[in-house]
N, C-alpha and C positions, 0 to 999 in steps of 0.2 A: 506470585504475580508478575505479567510483560508488561515494561516500562515502556513508554509511547517512546522516550528518546533509544533507548537500547534497539527495539527494533527498527523503526526508520533510522539509525544511523548507521546499522545494520546493511538494510537494503540499497540505501544510496554510495557505499560503498563499497557492495558490487557491483552495484551500475554505473559509478561511477569508473570500475575496473574491466568496465564492458561485460562481464558476466550475469547469466542469468542467474534467480534467484527461486528458487521453490519453496512456497509455499502452503503450508495445512492451515486452514480458513475452520472459524467454529465450524459452520454446517456439516464439515466432510471434509469438501471438494478442495483438493490437493492442485494448483496450481503451480507454474512456471514459466516467465516472461522475464522483462525488462522495468524498472522502474524508471520516471520520468520527472520525481518528484513528488514535494508536500506539496499541496496547496492549504490555504484559509478555506472553511470551509462556509457561504453564506445563508441567508436566508432566502424569503422572497421578494425582502422589501430592500435585498443590500446590505443589511447590519451583519454583520460579522459575526459570529456562533463558535464556541471555545470551542473545538474538536479542529481537526486536521481531514483534510484527504491522504491518501498516498493515491499519486495516477500509476495506475500499471498494465501495462500492455501483456494481455496474455499470447502464449502462443498458439497460432492460429484461428484468432478470436481477430474479429476487425474494428472493433469497438475498444477504449482506454475501458478497466474499473476503474470506478473509487472507492476505497478500500478507508471502513473508518479504523484505527488502533482499536477496535473491538471484534471489530470484524477476521481478525489474524490471532491464530493461535501462537502458530510458530512459526521460527522459519526452516524449513527439514534441510 
């Protein structure tokens, strides 16, 4: 089982070094891009939820993706 700290930390290390990261998502999609950090998740009422999102800019996409840990299978 991949732990949150390991995955998010490794992605952030790559990002801080200005390196692109390639991720294999649980749905089988492979994406490459740069992380913009980890953000807390909130519900519609503004209450903080018990998980965080990784804000990730995918190459050749105009919008950032907000990925939960459960969305990421591994760093490629």
